[in-house]
Steps between C-alpha positions, in 0.01 A plus 500: 500500500420819689536751217485324163131420518181670616360316802153554642509516881285268711493353850411137558438568868504774760783453746750219541403140575830438686538829695775375730829641362666701775630772264153569357244761612263236635283736705385696195166414341637444151711216641309374802145463366504211258197481270541300178286550190311221327632364171187612315543853635858510373404367158220756471739782584761371257242475223374853571846658508610312191190608312547864600871523420573231242782365721516142624793523744439529874725581794360383833637745755428293813755470778486122442271324256296221666616172339165315496316800355755557224507132406121504464518821297762347268287190453200711399703715260636185335166318478323804356779568252540860617795698355616641835855512632586609852764520771530599864674463833497163677659323794749229405306238694474129430135532388645599162585148389615410150141414410371829643762698305403325176133577570582866556703514179218345296263755655695807394757553776820630339698616804515501879687719741560386856682590816785259562614777739806345669660183372554367851268253672589646840405854400194382308371359830554839666308661216230234544491460124358151510730371225839329495788535257439146378132563425573837340759343268256226398211741446703739287617203293137391460407840363799524269447150360138594430622799297406758764751779557610510867628811677626502861491794740780490757618707793816536706549641848214328684567512878766249607591404142876449488746590226553129432125444463488787253783346299329160514179661375684644202640158418159332532343753265791459257425129491130563439598703193754241387246218514231703327267517800466879486552745216509824695568626852518824693672573833405781735608604848272403788310783664279480808159650424284630782208259458707181478584267792865607474405868505256458787722282717863550390641376831364153427724495193806634683498847347424859601331739260651844450275797422584769245581747776733249665672440165573872465664511843725201433 
């Protein structure tokens, strides 16, 4: 998906419409200031880029694609018979119903990537992700049944996450693969960035941040 095709880069919106995840750099402008484009603006840009390059594939590089906007875009692409395909990052939220996933597929969506983060409802609440394991499982199934490739980003080591919760997360993700809900996944280690709620107020999450100089002295 990433390397076997040439994708033209676009943004559907500036910033993130959710902007609540505690691991994210919420205070930075590229996250905090949400400003969505209009469907006609997106279609004009897609037409221009396609005409200039001869490519019809688009990668929306947003932090999280706004569901209502992308559904409208897909409807327009389908109704106009445009030859565009596209993919991007989403939140596995219940707005993406079976009907919505089918609409996206008809309108050129071939893949979605999304942050499942930690397969633990307790830790998801600490992250303030705004999704549950049950809804994420249903949404990924909706995408897969619509023929849309689903990739999950995951992390381990979020403050207070236990070894058992990490093991349970692995098992949950294994089951998502087994039942065909997701086709790809990637795990990474949690890190506290300086502009995130965790980085700005680590004590609230029961941790203490260590500087580079402190690391060298340990």
